[in-house]
Every structure is written in C-alpha cells, then in structure tokens.
C-alpha positions in Angstrom: 13.6 -20.5 27.5 15.1 -17.2 28.7 14.4 -13.8 27.2 17.9 -13.7 25.8 17.5 -17.1 24.2 14.1 -16.0 22.7 15.8 -12.9 21.2 18.4 -15.1 19.5 15.6 -17.4 18.2 13.6 -14.4 17.1 16.5 -13.0 15.0 17.2 -16.4 13.4 13.6 -16.8 12.4 13.3 -13.3 11.2 16.4 -13.8 8.9 14.8 -17.0 7.5 11.4 -15.2 7.0 12.9 -12.4 5.0 15.0 -14.7 2.9 11.8 -16.1 1.5 9.9 -12.8 1.4 9.6 -10.8 -1.8 8.5 -7.2 -1.1 8.4 -6.5 -4.9 5.7 -9.0 -5.7 2.7 -6.7 -5.4 4.4 -4.2 -7.7 5.3 -7.0 -10.2 1.6 -8.0 -10.2 0.5 -4.4 -10.8 3.0 -4.0 -13.6 1.8 -7.3 -15.1 -1.8 -6.1 -15.0 -0.7 -2.9 -16.7 1.0 -5.0 -19.4 -2.2 -6.9 -20.0 -4.2 -3.7 -20.3 -1.7 -2.4 -22.9 -2.1 -5.6 -24.8 -5.9 -6.1 -24.6 -6.1 -6.9 -28.3 -3.9 -9.9 -27.8 -6.0 -10.8 -24.7 -9.2 -10.6 -26.8 -7.8 -13.1 -29.2 -6.8 -15.5 -26.4 -10.2 -15.2 -24.6 -12.1 -15.5 -27.9 -10.5 -18.9 -28.4 -11.1 -20.0 -24.9 -14.8 -18.8 -24.6 -15.8 -19.8 -28.1 -19.5 -20.7 -28.0 -19.9 -19.5 -24.4 -19.6 -15.7 -24.4 -18.9 -13.2 -27.1 -15.5 -11.6 -26.4 -16.2 -8.5 -28.4 -14.8 -5.0 -27.8 -17.5 -4.2 -25.3 -16.5 -7.2 -23.2 -12.7 -6.6 -23.4 -12.8 -2.8 -23.0 -15.8 -2.9 -20.5 -16.0 -5.8 -18.1 -12.4 -7.0 -18.5 -10.8 -3.6 -18.3 -12.9 -2.7 -15.2 -12.0 -6.0 -13.6 -8.3 -5.5 -14.2 -8.6 -2.0 -12.7 -10.2 -3.5 -9.6 -7.5 -6.2 -9.5 -4.6 -3.7 -9.7 -6.2 -1.5 -7.1 -6.7 -4.5 -4.8 -3.0 -5.4 -5.2 -2.0 -1.9 -4.2 -4.3 -1.9 -1.1 -3.0 -5.4 -0.1 0.6 -4.1 -0.5 -0.3 -1.2 1.9 -1.7 -3.6 4.4 1.5 -5.6 4.1 3.5 -2.4 4.8 1.3 -1.5 7.8 1.8 -5.0 9.2 5.6 -4.8 8.9 5.6 -1.4 10.5 3.7 -2.8 13.5 5.6 -6.0 14.0 9.1 -5.6 12.6 10.7 -4.1 15.8 9.4 -7.0 18.0 12.6 -8.6 19.4 10.9 -11.7 20.7 7.7 -12.7 18.9 8.0 -11.3 15.3 6.8 -14.5 13.8 3.8 -14.7 16.1 2.8 -11.2 15.2 3.5 -11.1 11.4 1.9 -14.5 10.5 -1.5 -13.9 12.2 -3.2 -10.6 12.9 -6.6 -9.1 12.8 -7.4 -6.8 9.9 -9.1 -4.4 12.3 -5.7 -3.9 14.0 -4.0 -3.1 10.7 -6.7 -0.6 9.7 -5.9 1.5 12.8 -2.3 1.9 11.7 -3.1 4.5 9.0 -4.8 6.7 11.6 -1.8 6.3 13.9 0.7 7.3 11.2 -1.2 10.5 10.5 -0.8 11.4 14.2 2.9 10.6 14.6 5.6 13.2 14.9 8.6 13.1 12.6 10.7 11.7 15.4 8.2 8.8 16.0 8.0 8.1 12.3 11.7 7.9 11.9 11.9 5.6 14.9 9.3 3.3 13.3 11.8 2.9 10.5 14.7 2.5 13.0 16.3 5.7 11.8 17.8 8.0 14.5 16.3 11.4 14.9 18.5 14.5 15.1 18.7 14.5 18.9 19.7 10.8 19.0 22.3 11.4 16.2 23.9 14.3 18.1 24.0 12.3 21.3 25.9 9.4 19.9 28.4 11.7 18.3 28.7 14.2 21.2 32.4 13.4 21.7 33.2 13.4 17.9 34.2 16.6 16.0 31.2 18.0 14.2 32.9 18.0 10.8 33.1 14.2 11.0 29.3 13.7 11.1 27.5 16.9 10.2 27.1 16.1 6.5 25.6 12.7 7.3 23.1 14.4 9.6 22.2 16.9 6.9 21.7 14.0 4.4 19.5 12.3 7.0 17.4 15.3 7.7 16.9 16.1 4.0 16.2 12.6 2.7 14.0 11.5 5.6 11.5 14.1 4.5 10.8 11.6 1.7 9.6 9.1 4.3 7.2 11.6 5.7 6.0 12.4 2.2 5.6 8.8 1.1 3.9 7.6 4.2 1.4 10.5 4.1 0.6 9.7 0.4 0.3 6.0 1.1 -2.2 6.5 4.0 -4.3 8.9 1.9 -4.4 6.3 -1.0 -5.5 3.6 1.4 -8.3 5.7 2.9 -9.3 6.9 -0.6 -9.9 3.4 -2.0 -10.5 1.2 1.0 -14.2 1.0 0.4 -13.7 -0.3 -3.2 -11.0 -2.7 -2.1 -13.3 -4.2 0.5 -16.1 -4.6 -2.0 -13.8 -6.2 -4.5 -12.7 -8.8 -1.9 -16.3 -9.9 -1.6 -16.5 -10.5 -5.3 -20.2 -10.1 -5.9 -20.3 -6.5 -4.7 -18.6 -4.9 -7.7 -20.2 -3.9 -11.0 -17.9 -4.7 -13.8 -20.5 -3.8 -16.5 -22.6 -1.2 -14.7 -23.9 0.6 -17.8 -25.0 -0.2 -21.3 -22.5 -1.0 -24.1 -19.9 1.5 -24.9 -20.2 3.5 -28.1 -17.6 3.1 -30.8 -16.1 6.4 -29.8 -16.0 5.3 -26.1 -14.2 2.0 -27.1 -11.7 3.9 -29.2 -11.0 6.3 -26.3 -10.5 3.3 -23.9 -8.0 1.8 -26.4 -5.8 4.9 -26.3 -5.5 5.5 -22.6 -6.4 3.9 -19.3 -8.1 6.1 -16.8 -11.3 4.7 -15.5 -13.6 4.7 -12.5 -14.5 1.5 -10.7 -18.0 0.9 -9.6 -19.1 -1.0 -6.5 -22.6 -1.9 -5.3 -23.5 -0.1 -2.1 -26.5 -0.1 0.2 -25.1 1.8 3.2 -26.0 5.3 4.3 -23.6 8.0 3.0 -22.2 8.4 6.5 -21.4 4.7 6.9 -19.8 4.7 3.4 -17.6 7.6 4.3 -16.4 5.9 7.5 -15.7 2.7 5.5 -13.0 4.4 3.5 -13.8 6.4 0.3 -12.3 9.1 -1.8 -14.9 11.7 -0.8 -16.9 11.0 -3.9 -20.2 9.8 -2.3 -22.3 10.5 -5.4 -24.2 7.5 -6.5 -26.5 6.2 -9.2 -29.7 4.1 -8.6 -29.4 1.8 -11.6 -33.1 0.8 -11.8 -35.4 3.5 -10.5 -38.6 1.8 -11.4 -42.2 3.0 -10.6 -42.2 0.3 -7.9 -39.0 1.6 -6.2 -39.5 5.4 -6.5 -42.2 5.8 -3.9 -40.2 3.9 -1.3 -36.7 5.4 -1.8 -36.4 6.8 1.8 -37.6 3.6 3.5 -35.3 1.4 1.4 -32.4 3.7 1.9 -32.8 3.8 5.7 -33.2 0.1 5.9 -30.0 -0.6 3.9 -32.1 -2.2 1.1 -31.6 0.3 -1.8 -29.2 -0.8 -4.5 -26.8 1.9 -5.6 -23.8 2.2 -7.9 -20.9 3.9 -6.0 -18.2 5.2 -8.3 -14.6 6.0 -7.5 -12.7 8.9 -8.8 -10.6 8.2 -11.9 -8.0 5.6 -11.5 -4.7 5.9 -13.5 -2.6 2.8 -13.7 0.6 4.9 -13.7 -0.5 6.4 -10.4 -1.0 3.0 -8.9 2.5 1.9 -10.2 4.1 5.0 -8.7 2.5 4.4 -5.3 3.5 0.8 -5.3 7.1 1.7 -6.1 7.2 4.0 -3.1 5.9 1.2 -0.8 8.5 -1.2 -2.2 11.2 1.3 -1.3 9.9 1.8 2.2 9.6 -1.9 2.8 13.2 -2.4 1.7 14.3 0.3 4.1 12.3 -1.2 6.9 13.6 -4.7 6.3 17.3 -3.7 5.9 17.3 -1.5 8.9 15.8 -4.3 11.0 18.1 -7.0 9.7 21.1 -4.8 10.8 20.1 -5.7 14.4 19.2 -9.3 13.7 22.4 -10.0 11.6 24.7 -6.9 11.7 27.0 -6.4 8.8 29.6 -4.6 11.0 29.9 -5.1 14.8 30.1 -1.8 16.7 28.3 0.4 14.1 24.9 1.0 12.6 24.1 0.6 8.9 21.0 2.8 8.2 19.1 2.8 4.9 17.2 5.9 3.9 15.4 6.9 0.6 16.9 9.6 -1.5 15.8 11.6 -4.6 17.1 10.7 -8.0 15.4 11.5 -11.3 17.0 8.8 -13.3 16.6 5.8 -10.9 13.3 4.4 -9.7 14.4 2.9 -6.4 17.1 5.3 -5.1 18.3 4.9 -1.6 21.5 5.4 0.4 23.3 3.7 3.2 24.7 5.7 6.1 27.2 4.0 8.3 27.3 5.4 11.9 30.5 4.5 13.8 30.2 6.1 17.3 33.0 6.1 19.8 30.9 4.2 22.3 28.1 1.7 21.9 26.1 1.6 18.6 22.3 2.4 18.7 20.3 -0.4 20.2 17.0 -1.7 18.7 15.2 -0.9 22.0 16.0 2.8 21.4 13.2 2.8 18.8 10.3 2.4 21.2 7.3 2.9 18.9 4.0 1.0 19.3 1.0 0.8 17.0 
C-alpha cells in the first residue's frame, strides 16, 4: 500500500466515521439531566413506586443524593465532551492513520493537550482548526486585488477571536473540575449524601434553583490534589474527627490514610450547558473544516467554517469560501502537533 493509497483510504474511513458520529450527544445528555432536575417532583413519584419497600424516596433523598448525583453526572458528561474535543484536535489532521489514532489513545496523552493549548500562539491555534492565519491568507491572494478579499480577512480576524476565547474557557473548565470527574469515574469515591438531612428551608431552596457543590472523598496531600486538577478550592472537611483520629491527624494525612470531604465551587447547570454548546460548535467547525479536504465540496477552493457572534442563535457560524488564483490551501499547510 503506497502513501497515496493510504491517504485515499484514510479519507474514505474518516467520512464513514463522521457519518456515524454525533458531536451533539454530550450536550443532549446534559440538557436531559437538566430536564430531570427541573422535574424532580415527577422523578420522586417514579422512584417512590420503583423503590417501594426498599428505600424512602423522600425530599431529602431526591433533593440530596439524587440531585448531587445528577450534578456529578452532568459534570462528568461535560468533562468527557472536553476529552472528546481534545482527542479530535490531536488526531483530526492525520492524513493516513486517523482511525488508528481516534479509536484508541491513552488518557494521559489527552490530558497534556489542555496544557499545550494554553501555550499555543493564535496562528498555531487557528491551524489546529485548519483555518488560515492572516499571513497565509494574504499569501494565497497576493495576486488578487485587495478589495476582493479584505472583508473576508476582517471577518476571519474578528470571529476567530471566539475560538481563542472558547478554547481558553474550555481548558480552564477542564482543569477546574478534573479532580471531581476522576473521582466520579471511580464511583465509590464521591459523597452523594455528605452531611445530615436538609432542613425544610434547605429543601425549599433547592427546589427553586440549582446551584450546588459536589463532594468527593479525598486522601491525597493538598499539593497532589492541586496537581490532579481542581478549581483552587482545596478547603476540606474531616467528616468524623473522633477522639481516636484527632491525635494522629498528621500521621494519617502524610500516609494518605485520612478521609476528607473535598468540595467543589458552586456548579450551575446553565454554565455547564453553555460550555457544552461552545464545545459542540468547535467540534462542528473542526469536523467540517477537515471534511473539506477528505471530501471537498468545490474543487479548487477552500470552504472554511468559523464561529461568529449572534445574540439570537445558539450555534451561529459562517462559511468563508476562498477561491485563489492558484492552488487552494493544502491540509499539510496546517502542521500542528500535540
């Protein structure tokens, strides 16, 4: 198999991959969780019938454990969506072995991508999305009157600031909640009912709005917890400081054998939804820009998708068609590695 044959195969398999891929699913899942949260009284009725004689599905259960679990689940979906986005960024420009890269990778490799994104220049970040930078734009139109392309360049410069803004926010969100996401993946290391029952006032407050902290079990030193991804809130609670434990706190702590509650900052479902929407938009741009090389809509030109601002539409983007006098931009022009 020659390199050229492999590129053709790679394009065909990539097209098939994205035909079956739904980049909106994580957002749909988060929206579904939010719907459940807004209809917890209906959920209470359903669970009461199901658990009859087993557990008491009272308000403390629904607005305590269940609500906290749903918050963890929504947060986990968002962090998985960010990992999906990181993986696409890393592998989507591969012109020979996209399938090999995207279907199996080590989580440790994906974790490094957030740090890499923070260090990238604007030019490098645009190239990661297969969007030409200003210098490349001017080069391909050097023999074309400026009035024919200047407005497109201005649009590109203005709207591509959104990519920088969104990527920066996404990486910050990933770093902020990665510790809690990792704990949730392990199941037994989250506390869904960390404290005593809520008061009537507390339950009523939880019925009216949904902003809550999630609580994980933690035994690490504060330094290790910070490195593991946290929101900077390293305050903790020792849930059972008994007379037996108190004299040995330092030894237990240093030995990683001291149980603590580690609490996140407040989580707002609307913030999670907004972040997820931005990732959906960036994934759509990534995929469409890459497919323009795998299955071009117009031979001899480039169709480039970029985000744009619009107060009335949730997923606003535009398509810029570049028609140079010479050859269109080649995929290999975007030489970005993670």
